[in-house]
C-alpha positions as CSV (number, residue, x, y, z in Angstrom):
1,X,114.4,-45.8,-98.1
2,X,112.2,-49.4,-97.8
3,X,113.8,-51.4,-95.4
4,X,113.7,-55.1,-96.9
5,X,113.6,-58.4,-94.4
6,X,115.7,-60.2,-96.6
7,X,118.0,-58.9,-99.4
8,X,118.1,-62.1,-101.3
9,X,114.0,-62.7,-100.3
10,X,113.0,-59.9,-102.5
11,X,110.4,-60.5,-104.7
12,X,110.7,-64.8,-104.0
13,X,107.9,-66.8,-102.6
14,X,108.9,-68.5,-99.3
15,X,108.2,-72.0,-101.5
16,X,110.7,-71.2,-104.2
17,X,113.1,-69.8,-101.4
18,X,112.2,-73.6,-99.5
19,X,113.5,-75.0,-102.7
20,X,117.0,-73.4,-103.1
21,X,118.4,-75.5,-100.6
22,X,117.2,-78.6,-102.5
23,X,118.8,-76.9,-105.6
24,X,122.0,-76.3,-103.8
25,X,122.5,-80.4,-103.4
26,X,121.5,-81.1,-106.9
27,X,124.3,-79.2,-107.9
28,X,126.6,-82.0,-106.5
29,X,124.9,-84.8,-108.1
30,X,125.3,-86.0,-112.0
31,X,127.5,-87.2,-113.9
32,X,131.7,-85.4,-113.6
33,X,131.9,-81.6,-114.4
34,X,135.0,-80.0,-114.8
35,X,133.7,-76.0,-114.3
36,X,134.3,-75.2,-117.4
37,X,131.0,-73.7,-119.2
38,X,131.5,-75.4,-122.2
39,X,130.7,-78.5,-120.6
40,X,128.2,-77.5,-118.1
41,X,126.3,-74.4,-117.1
42,X,123.9,-73.3,-114.0
43,X,120.9,-72.1,-115.3
44,X,117.3,-70.6,-113.9
45,X,115.0,-72.6,-116.5
46,X,111.6,-71.4,-115.2
47,X,112.8,-67.2,-113.3
48,X,111.9,-68.8,-110.4
49,X,115.7,-68.1,-108.7
50,X,116.5,-71.2,-108.2
51,X,119.6,-72.8,-110.5
52,X,119.8,-75.9,-111.8
53,X,122.7,-77.9,-113.8
54,X,122.0,-76.8,-117.5
55,X,124.0,-77.4,-121.1
56,X,127.0,-76.3,-121.4
57,X,127.6,-72.8,-124.1
58,X,129.7,-73.3,-127.3
59,X,131.5,-70.7,-129.0
60,X,130.1,-68.4,-131.0
61,X,131.9,-67.2,-134.1
62,X,132.9,-63.2,-133.6
63,X,134.3,-61.7,-137.2
64,X,133.8,-58.3,-136.6
65,X,137.8,-58.4,-137.2
66,X,138.7,-60.8,-139.3
67,X,137.0,-63.8,-140.9
68,X,136.4,-66.9,-139.2
69,X,139.4,-69.6,-140.1
70,X,140.1,-73.2,-138.8
71,X,142.3,-72.7,-135.9
72,X,145.5,-75.4,-136.4
73,X,148.2,-74.5,-133.3
74,X,148.0,-73.1,-130.3
75,X,150.2,-70.2,-128.9
76,X,149.4,-69.7,-125.5
77,X,146.6,-71.2,-122.7
78,X,146.1,-68.6,-120.1
79,X,143.5,-67.4,-117.5
80,X,142.2,-63.7,-116.5
81,X,140.9,-63.8,-112.9
82,X,139.2,-60.8,-111.8
83,X,138.0,-59.6,-108.5
84,X,138.2,-62.4,-105.6
85,X,137.8,-59.5,-103.2
86,X,138.9,-62.1,-100.4
87,X,136.5,-60.4,-97.6
88,X,137.4,-60.1,-93.7
89,X,133.2,-60.2,-93.1
90,X,133.7,-59.8,-89.6
91,X,135.9,-56.2,-89.8
92,X,134.7,-53.1,-88.0
93,X,136.0,-51.1,-90.4
94,X,133.4,-52.6,-93.4
95,X,130.4,-50.1,-94.0
96,X,127.6,-52.9,-94.7
97,X,124.7,-50.0,-93.5
98,X,125.8,-48.1,-96.8
99,X,124.5,-50.6,-98.7
100,X,120.6,-49.5,-98.2
101,X,120.9,-46.5,-99.8
102,X,121.8,-47.2,-103.5
103,X,124.2,-46.2,-105.8
104,X,127.5,-46.0,-105.4
105,X,127.1,-48.0,-102.4
106,X,126.2,-50.8,-104.0
107,X,128.7,-53.4,-102.5
108,X,128.7,-53.1,-99.3
109,X,126.8,-55.7,-98.0
110,X,126.4,-59.1,-99.9
111,X,125.0,-61.9,-98.9
112,X,127.1,-64.6,-99.7
113,X,130.3,-62.2,-98.7
114,X,131.4,-64.8,-95.8
115,X,132.3,-67.5,-98.2
116,X,134.6,-65.4,-100.6
117,X,138.0,-67.5,-99.5
118,X,135.9,-70.7,-100.3
119,X,134.7,-69.3,-103.3
120,X,138.3,-68.3,-104.5
121,X,139.8,-71.7,-103.9
122,X,137.2,-73.8,-105.8
123,X,137.9,-71.5,-108.7
124,X,141.5,-72.5,-108.2
125,X,140.7,-76.3,-108.6
126,X,139.0,-75.5,-111.9
127,X,142.2,-73.4,-112.9
128,X,144.7,-76.3,-112.1
129,X,142.5,-78.7,-113.9
130,X,143.2,-76.5,-117.3
131,X,146.8,-76.3,-116.6
132,X,147.4,-73.2,-118.2
133,X,150.6,-71.4,-118.8
134,X,149.8,-68.6,-116.6
135,X,147.6,-66.6,-114.3
136,X,146.9,-63.1,-114.6
137,X,144.9,-61.4,-111.8
138,X,143.2,-58.1,-112.4
139,X,142.7,-56.6,-109.3
140,X,140.8,-56.3,-106.2
141,X,142.6,-59.4,-104.7
142,X,140.9,-58.4,-101.1
143,X,138.2,-56.5,-100.3
144,X,139.3,-53.7,-97.6
145,X,142.9,-53.2,-97.7
146,X,143.8,-55.2,-94.5
147,X,146.6,-57.0,-93.9
148,X,144.6,-60.4,-92.6
149,X,143.0,-60.1,-96.1
150,X,146.2,-60.4,-98.2
151,X,147.7,-62.9,-95.5
152,X,144.6,-65.0,-97.0
153,X,144.7,-64.5,-100.5
154,X,148.3,-65.5,-100.0
155,X,147.4,-68.5,-98.1
156,X,144.9,-69.6,-100.4
157,X,147.5,-69.1,-103.3
158,X,150.2,-71.3,-102.0
159,X,147.8,-74.4,-101.0
160,X,147.4,-76.1,-97.7
161,X,145.6,-75.4,-94.3
162,X,143.1,-72.0,-94.7
163,X,141.9,-70.3,-91.4
164,X,139.3,-67.6,-92.5
165,X,138.3,-66.7,-88.9
166,X,139.3,-63.6,-87.8
167,X,138.7,-61.4,-84.3
168,X,137.6,-63.9,-81.5
169,X,136.3,-67.6,-82.4
170,X,133.3,-67.9,-84.4
171,X,131.6,-65.6,-86.6
172,X,130.6,-62.3,-85.4
173,X,129.1,-59.6,-87.6
174,X,125.8,-58.5,-89.1
175,X,124.8,-61.9,-90.5
176,X,124.4,-63.3,-87.2
177,X,120.6,-64.6,-86.0
178,X,120.7,-61.8,-83.3
179,X,121.3,-59.1,-85.2
180,X,118.0,-56.9,-85.1
181,X,118.5,-55.1,-88.2
182,X,115.6,-56.1,-90.4
183,X,118.2,-55.7,-93.7
184,X,120.6,-57.9,-94.0
185,X,120.2,-61.6,-94.8
186,X,121.2,-64.0,-91.6
187,X,121.3,-67.3,-93.0
188,X,120.1,-69.4,-90.1
189,X,116.5,-67.6,-89.6
190,X,116.2,-65.6,-93.0
191,X,115.2,-67.5,-95.9
192,X,116.4,-69.6,-98.0
193,X,118.1,-70.9,-94.6
194,X,121.7,-72.5,-94.2
195,X,121.8,-73.0,-90.6
196,X,125.6,-74.0,-90.8
197,X,126.8,-71.7,-93.0
198,X,128.5,-69.0,-91.0
199,X,129.9,-71.5,-88.1
200,X,131.0,-73.2,-92.2
201,X,132.6,-70.0,-93.4
202,X,135.3,-69.6,-90.4
203,X,136.1,-72.9,-89.8
204,X,139.6,-73.7,-91.4
205,X,140.1,-75.4,-94.6
206,X,142.6,-76.9,-97.6
207,X,143.2,-74.8,-100.6
208,X,144.4,-76.5,-103.6
209,X,146.7,-74.0,-104.1
210,X,147.8,-72.6,-107.6
211,X,149.5,-74.3,-109.9
212,X,151.1,-71.8,-112.4
213,X,152.7,-69.3,-112.6
214,X,150.6,-65.8,-112.0
215,X,151.0,-62.2,-112.0
216,X,149.1,-60.0,-110.4
217,X,147.3,-56.8,-110.8
218,X,145.9,-53.9,-108.3
219,X,142.7,-52.8,-107.8
220,X,141.0,-50.0,-105.9
221,X,140.7,-52.1,-103.0
222,X,144.2,-53.4,-102.4
223,X,145.3,-50.2,-102.1
224,X,142.3,-48.5,-100.4
225,X,140.2,-48.5,-97.4
226,X,136.5,-49.6,-99.3
227,X,138.3,-48.5,-102.7
228,X,137.8,-45.4,-101.8
229,X,139.6,-43.8,-98.9
230,X,143.6,-44.0,-98.1
231,X,144.3,-45.4,-95.1
232,X,144.6,-43.3,-91.9
233,X,145.4,-43.7,-87.9
234,X,141.9,-42.6,-87.5
235,X,140.5,-45.4,-90.2
236,X,143.2,-47.9,-88.8
237,X,142.3,-47.3,-85.4
238,X,138.8,-48.7,-86.3
239,X,139.9,-51.6,-88.4
240,X,141.9,-53.0,-85.8
241,X,139.5,-51.6,-82.5
242,X,137.0,-53.4,-80.6
243,X,133.8,-51.4,-81.6
244,X,131.9,-51.9,-85.1
245,X,129.2,-49.0,-86.2
246,X,126.1,-50.2,-86.9
247,X,124.0,-47.1,-87.6
248,X,124.9,-43.4,-88.9
249,X,124.2,-40.1,-87.0
250,X,122.4,-37.6,-88.7
251,X,125.7,-36.1,-90.1
252,X,127.2,-38.8,-91.3
253,X,124.1,-39.7,-93.4
254,X,124.0,-36.4,-95.0
255,X,127.6,-37.2,-95.9
256,X,126.5,-40.6,-96.9
257,X,123.8,-39.2,-99.0
258,X,126.9,-37.3,-100.9
259,X,126.8,-40.2,-102.8
260,X,130.9,-40.0,-102.5
261,X,133.2,-40.9,-99.5
262,X,135.4,-37.8,-100.1
263,X,138.8,-38.1,-98.2
264,X,138.6,-34.6,-96.3
265,X,134.5,-34.8,-95.2
266,X,135.2,-38.8,-93.6
267,X,138.3,-37.7,-91.9
268,X,136.6,-34.6,-90.3
269,X,133.8,-36.7,-89.3
270,X,136.2,-39.2,-87.7
271,X,138.0,-36.3,-86.1
272,X,134.8,-36.2,-83.6
273,X,135.1,-40.2,-83.0
274,X,132.9,-43.1,-84.4
275,X,130.3,-41.2,-86.2
276,X,127.3,-43.7,-85.3
277,X,125.9,-46.3,-83.0
278,X,128.0,-49.0,-82.5
279,X,128.4,-52.6,-80.8
280,X,131.4,-54.1,-78.8
281,X,133.3,-56.9,-81.0
282,X,136.6,-58.5,-80.4
283,X,139.6,-56.4,-81.8
284,X,142.2,-57.9,-84.2
285,X,145.2,-56.4,-85.0
286,X,145.6,-58.5,-87.8
287,X,143.0,-56.3,-89.7
288,X,145.5,-53.6,-90.0
289,X,145.3,-51.2,-92.9
290,X,148.4,-51.2,-95.1
291,X,150.0,-48.5,-97.6
292,X,150.5,-49.3,-100.9
293,X,153.9,-49.9,-101.1
294,X,153.4,-52.5,-98.6
295,X,150.8,-54.2,-100.6
296,X,153.3,-53.7,-103.7
297,X,156.5,-55.3,-101.8
298,X,154.6,-58.5,-100.8
299,X,152.5,-59.0,-104.2
300,X,156.2,-58.4,-106.3
301,X,157.9,-61.1,-103.9
302,X,155.1,-63.8,-103.2
303,X,154.7,-63.1,-107.3
304,X,158.2,-63.9,-108.2
305,X,157.9,-60.8,-110.7
306,X,160.3,-58.8,-108.8
307,X,160.8,-55.4,-109.2
308,X,160.5,-51.8,-107.2
309,X,158.8,-48.2,-107.8
310,X,155.7,-46.7,-106.5
311,X,153.7,-48.5,-109.7
312,X,152.9,-51.9,-110.3
313,X,153.2,-51.5,-114.6
314,X,155.4,-54.4,-115.6
315,X,155.8,-57.1,-118.3
316,X,155.8,-60.9,-118.4
317,X,155.7,-63.8,-120.8
318,X,151.9,-65.6,-121.6
319,X,154.2,-67.4,-124.4
320,X,157.3,-66.8,-126.6
321,X,154.6,-66.0,-129.1
322,X,152.6,-63.5,-126.8
323,X,153.7,-60.7,-124.1
324,X,151.6,-59.3,-121.4
325,X,151.8,-55.9,-120.0
326,X,150.3,-54.8,-117.0
327,X,149.0,-51.5,-115.7
328,X,148.8,-49.6,-112.5
329,X,145.6,-47.9,-112.9
330,X,144.7,-47.1,-109.2
331,X,144.7,-43.3,-107.7
332,X,146.8,-43.2,-104.7
333,X,144.9,-40.1,-103.4
334,X,141.7,-41.9,-102.2
335,X,139.4,-42.4,-105.7
336,X,138.0,-45.4,-107.0
337,X,138.3,-43.5,-110.6
338,X,141.2,-45.4,-112.9
339,X,144.0,-42.8,-113.4
340,X,146.9,-43.6,-116.3
341,X,150.1,-40.8,-115.6
342,X,151.7,-39.2,-118.2
343,X,154.7,-41.7,-117.6
344,X,153.0,-44.7,-118.1
345,X,151.9,-43.6,-121.4
346,X,155.8,-42.9,-122.4
347,X,156.7,-46.2,-120.4
348,X,154.3,-47.7,-122.7
349,X,155.1,-47.0,-125.9
350,X,158.4,-48.1,-125.2
351,X,157.0,-51.8,-123.9
352,X,155.4,-52.0,-127.3
353,X,158.4,-51.0,-129.7
354,X,160.6,-53.7,-127.3
355,X,157.7,-56.4,-128.3
356,X,159.1,-57.4,-131.4
357,X,157.6,-59.7,-132.9
358,X,155.2,-60.8,-130.2
359,X,151.9,-59.7,-130.1
360,X,150.9,-58.0,-126.9
361,X,147.9,-58.1,-124.1
362,X,146.9,-55.6,-121.9
363,X,145.8,-55.9,-118.3
364,X,144.4,-53.3,-116.3
365,X,141.8,-52.9,-113.4
366,X,140.0,-49.7,-114.5
367,X,139.5,-50.2,-118.3
368,X,141.5,-47.7,-119.9
369,X,138.7,-46.1,-121.8
370,X,137.3,-45.0,-118.4
371,X,140.8,-44.1,-116.9
372,X,141.5,-39.8,-116.3
373,X,144.5,-39.5,-118.6
374,X,143.4,-43.0,-121.0
375,X,142.8,-41.2,-124.0
376,X,146.6,-40.7,-124.9
377,X,147.3,-44.5,-124.2
378,X,144.4,-45.2,-126.4
379,X,145.5,-43.4,-129.2
380,X,148.8,-44.7,-128.7
381,X,147.4,-48.4,-128.8
382,X,145.0,-48.2,-131.9
383,X,147.9,-46.8,-133.9
384,X,150.3,-49.9,-133.0
385,X,149.9,-53.6,-134.8
386,X,151.0,-55.7,-132.1
387,X,148.2,-55.3,-129.9
388,X,145.7,-58.1,-129.7
389,X,143.6,-57.1,-126.6
390,X,143.0,-55.2,-123.7
391,X,141.5,-57.1,-120.1
392,X,139.9,-55.5,-117.5
393,X,138.5,-56.4,-114.0
394,X,136.9,-53.6,-112.2
395,X,133.1,-54.1,-113.4
396,X,132.5,-57.3,-112.6
397,X,130.6,-57.4,-115.7
398,X,131.5,-60.4,-118.7
399,X,131.9,-58.3,-122.0
400,X,133.6,-58.5,-125.1
401,X,133.7,-55.3,-127.7
402,X,135.9,-54.8,-131.0
403,X,137.7,-51.8,-131.6
404,X,138.4,-51.3,-135.1
405,X,141.8,-49.1,-135.4
406,X,144.3,-47.6,-137.7
407,X,146.6,-50.7,-137.0
408,X,143.7,-53.0,-137.7
409,X,142.0,-53.7,-134.4
410,X,142.0,-55.5,-131.0
411,X,139.5,-56.6,-128.7
412,X,138.2,-55.1,-125.3
413,X,137.5,-57.6,-122.5
414,X,136.1,-57.6,-119.4
415,X,135.2,-60.3,-117.2
416,X,132.8,-61.1,-114.3
417,X,133.9,-61.4,-110.6
418,X,134.5,-63.8,-108.5
419,X,132.5,-61.8,-105.6
420,X,129.0,-61.6,-107.5
421,X,127.2,-63.4,-109.7
422,X,128.0,-65.4,-111.9
423,X,131.3,-66.2,-109.8
424,X,133.6,-67.3,-113.1
425,X,137.1,-66.4,-114.2
426,X,137.7,-66.4,-118.1
427,X,140.0,-68.6,-119.7
428,X,142.2,-67.8,-122.9
429,X,143.7,-69.7,-125.5
430,X,145.2,-67.8,-128.4
431,X,145.6,-70.2,-132.2
432,X,146.7,-69.6,-135.5
433,X,144.6,-70.3,-137.8
434,X,144.8,-71.1,-141.6
435,X,144.8,-68.5,-143.1
436,X,147.4,-67.2,-141.1
437,X,145.9,-65.2,-138.4
438,X,145.0,-65.5,-135.2
439,X,142.1,-66.4,-133.1
440,X,141.6,-66.0,-129.3
441,X,139.6,-68.5,-127.7
442,X,138.3,-67.7,-124.3
443,X,135.4,-69.4,-122.3
444,X,133.9,-68.9,-118.8
445,X,135.0,-71.0,-115.9
446,X,132.6,-72.1,-112.8
447,X,134.3,-72.7,-109.4
448,X,134.6,-76.5,-108.7
449,X,131.1,-77.5,-109.1
450,X,131.3,-80.2,-106.1
451,X,132.2,-77.6,-103.8
452,X,129.0,-77.0,-101.3
453,X,130.3,-73.3,-100.0
454,X,131.0,-72.3,-103.2
455,X,127.6,-73.6,-105.0
456,X,125.8,-72.0,-101.9
457,X,127.6,-68.7,-103.0
458,X,126.8,-68.8,-106.8
459,X,123.0,-69.3,-105.4
460,X,122.9,-66.5,-103.0
461,X,125.3,-64.3,-105.5
462,X,122.4,-64.9,-107.9
463,X,119.8,-63.7,-105.6
464,X,121.2,-60.6,-104.6
465,X,118.7,-58.1,-105.7
466,X,121.8,-55.3,-106.2
467,X,124.7,-57.4,-108.4
468,X,122.8,-60.9,-108.9
469,X,120.5,-61.6,-111.9
470,X,118.6,-58.3,-112.5
471,X,122.0,-56.8,-113.0
472,X,123.1,-59.4,-116.0
473,X,126.6,-59.1,-115.0
474,X,127.3,-62.5,-116.8
475,X,126.4,-60.9,-120.0
476,X,125.4,-62.2,-123.1
477,X,126.5,-65.8,-124.7
478,X,128.6,-64.3,-127.3
479,X,130.6,-61.8,-124.0
480,X,131.3,-65.3,-122.6
481,X,132.0,-67.9,-124.4
482,X,133.7,-66.5,-128.1
483,X,136.2,-67.1,-131.1
484,X,138.0,-64.0,-131.2
485,X,139.4,-63.5,-134.9
486,X,141.9,-61.1,-135.2
487,X,144.7,-59.8,-138.5
């Protein structure tokens, strides 16, 4: 393994890194911009890693499933938000040291991870400007199944004063200037330097809240520790405790080399105490890990969808012409793999039959094509004429693919996350066309471009070598802004 002085400085000359600070400030200038990528975008014209303001991206006509036709009437306007992953970056339950070992540990540390709350709030400002009929969250609302993370997510949603700090006053974590580990980006000393970033990240701020009905889908990070493990007394004691692991002992390293956090192995390891060198931190009982039942109960109450039961499956109105279906694809046994149970396929069949004259859009965290047991659901959908599109989170990638089916076809859509570059959400507008068919217009929305911390986060996310520009999470232009024609 090659230890890197800074995640985001890899491959960059110091001169380029120094220019980043100026570029971020430049992002705030210029004419008014509402965050819609139809009207403006961030570009790296010289490939230097420095983002500057660029032109908007027009809608690309996608005629794989139906011919182009002029839109004549709007039937619904709504937004899908994927993977905000509100993160307690100071939590002792996080395992940032795993990030250096590569896949699948590519999201244990991010240089911009202290700013997830500010990015989310800035995104809501842009969404509110669109005035959508509804907002759907496609899972991973929080990062690590902690109560204080869910509290923070809901506080941002309600609007008003938000306090993102945890533990003792001020930032305490691996990005502190005093941390000797050369792997982490320390914003006050490493390029690009932002001396006040950590203090600003934990400072109270005002959220605009969300001015639209919202519908949650759960992800693995909402219900599982690190998105991989069921919470146990041992993991909860670490989350709420006073010691943070900063390096692993040899036995723990060998488990990490297996590339899979199997619950039995982790439980056996924790039974012998903390599996590595640790440092003292301020304990915080608000970091308590939650049961899946607790998470679902709070989401049902706060969103107003109601209901009960062990799974968050439900239907909801996107308009009188369009019905949404939320599917819970998260395992409760301790794996990030998506799963669809036979009982869910039977329930889905009933909901499709009840749709009547409405078209249907399905929302899930895991793409149904990758779920264990997902084949039966896909076969059902392929034969049903109601289906307009499947929208998933989880992948953090913007991608649009046509699926030709027995019933005529539908669109499979994934969208980028708010926690990784390009930190965007996806807007939709369903319209009737002059030919009597439909067009599903979709385009990306950036966080409020006047929000300084959100702009800093985007720049840092762009430079993150594991999830930034090298990974092309933003997709091709036709995966972002498109007219999706369908019968």
